[in-house]
N, C-alpha and C positions, 0 to 999 in steps of 0.2 A: 355760654349761658349757664353751664353747670356751676361754674365758680360763682357767678352772680346769684344764681338760685340759692346756693349754699350760704353765701354772705347775707342775703335777705332773710333767709330762714333763721340764721343765728341772730340777726338784729331784731327780728320779730319774735324770737323765742318760740318758734314753731318747728315741727318736723319738716325737713326739706321736701319730703314726699308730698306735702300739702301744696307745694308750688309747682308740681309737675304739670306740664302742658300736654294735653292730648292733641293728636294730629288735627282732629276736627276743630278744636278750639283755636289752634294756631291759624288755620285757614280762615276761620270766622274773624278773628282779631285782625288779621292782615286785610281782609275784605273791609272791615269797618274803618281801619286806618286809611285805606284808599278812598273810601267814601268821604271821610272827613277832609282829606287833603284836596280831593278833586272838587267837592261841592263848594268849598270856601276859597279855593286857590291859595290856601295857606298850608304848606306842608307841616308847619308846626302844630296844626290842629290834630294831626294824626296821633301823636303820643298823648296829647291831652285828652282826646276822646277815649283812648284805650285806658288811661288812668281813671277816668270817670266811670267807664264800664266796670273796671275792676272794683271800684268803690261800691258801685250799685249792685254788684254781684252778691254782696252780703245779704241782700234781701230778695234776690231773684236768681234765675238761671241765665246762662249766657245766651241761649237761643231766644228767650223772651226779650232780653235787652237788645240783642242784635235786630230783632224784628222792629222794635221801637225806633232804633236808629235809622233803619232802612225806611220806615214809614215817614219819619220826620224829614229825611233827605228827599223823599219823593214829593213832598208838599211844596207848593210854590212859596217863595219868600214873601 
């Protein structure tokens, strides 16, 4: 992950430190990935959800976004 983080930082022209993942953030993202995979029975939805959360994090914080995902997953289809 360190090499990938560095490559992404260089490609985005940002300091690599901006892409550091905190332990709590890793746990939250893995939880959200599990929700996406299990709720839809499509493992491919896990990385897509994490990508969407990353995009949405520009306007909110991870905890708020995680709560929204969990709430939407708890609602009947």
